[in-house]
N, C-alpha and C positions, 0 to 999 in steps of 0.2 A: 684821563688816562690813569689809573691806578700804576703806581711803582713801586717794586719789591727790590730789595738791595739784599742779597744775602754776603753776610760779612765774615770773613775767615781771621778771627783775631791771631794777633801772633802771640806765641805762648799756650795756645789751646790744639789738641789734637786735632788733625783735618779727618774726620769721617766720609765716605762719602754719603753715607747712607741719612745722613740729617745734617743741618746747617747748625749751626751755635748761635747765631742772632740773624732776625730777619726785621729789616726796618720796614717799614709798610705807610704807605701815602695811598689815601685814596678814601672817595667820601662814604662807601658803605661797609661797616664790618659785619660779619654773618658768623653767629655763632651756631655749631651745630651740636645738637646732642649727642651723648655716645648712642655710636651705631653697633648693634650686633649681628650675627648670622643668624638673620630671619627673612621669609621672603613677604611678598604686600599681603600674605594669609596668616602671616604670625608663625608659620611652620618651621624648625629649626633645619639649616642648610648646613650640611657637612657635619654631621653629628660623630664626635670623637675627633675630628680630623682639621688641626690646627691650621695647616694651609688651605685648606678649603673655606673655614671660616673665615680666615682674615681676608681671603678673596671677597669672598660674600658683603663683609663689613666694607670693604673700599668701595665695592659699586654699591653699596647702599649710601655711603660719602658722596659717590657721585650723582645719586639721584637727588640727593638735600641738595649739594651743590647747585645744579642744574635748577631746580625749583626755584633758587635765588636769583638765578642769572650768572652762575660762576661755574667754574671749574677747579680741576686738581693743582692747576697752576695758579690760582689763587690763594690756596691756603698756605697761610703763615706758619700755623703750630697746630702740630697734633699730638694728644697723650694717649697713649695704649695701657691698656688693663689686662694683664695677661693671668689668668688662673693658673695656680703651681709654678709659677716662672723658675727657669732655670736657664742658665746661660747656652747651652745646648738649643734652646727654643728660639733665641735670636734669630740664627738664621732663615729659618724655617718662615718667619715671619717678616724678613725685612725680604726673601724673594719673594714670597707674594706681594709684598708691598711695592715693590721695585718697579715694577710693570705700570701701575698707575702714574709712575712720576717719572717715568723713562724720557730722557730725552731736555730733562729741566732741572733746575736746584730744588734740593728737596726742603722741607720745611722745617724750620726748628723740631724738635720733638724731646718728648718722654715716655718712657717706658716703666713701668711700674707692676710690680709683682701682688698680685691679690688672693687672700686665699679662694675668695669666692666672688661671683656677680650677682646679678638680680633672679637668673635664673639657672639651675644645674646643669643645664646642658651646653650653657654658652662658655666657652674658653677664652673669647677675647672680645673687647670692647673699644672702640677708637672714638675720640670726638675731636673735633676741628675748630680751628677759628680759620677764616676765611676774610680777605680785605679786595673791595672791587671798587670801581668808579660809582 
């Protein structure tokens, strides 16, 4: 059985939205490419709406995790790329993302503001690393 240990190092501010350190032990590491807000046919979901796009991205991550025999609780690290990032966007992203990590320790996380993603309609892209047995 894989084990995830979420550490709260003294001297670092505790933020309930992410874990500073996740120590993972397991037999399989799963690397998920950056997911964007598109449906199965490649159509943009939530055009112009960061909250809707974040939700779709997280759902896409869930499908990728499921295909690998994993779930959100197996994620040890996510990296989020946001077009035109401003601090006031963080609560929008956090609220949409929270539903997927409800009742569990959140993964280690990095948020990066970017000028553009691969398609102009995409506002957010999230990649993940998960560990399972």
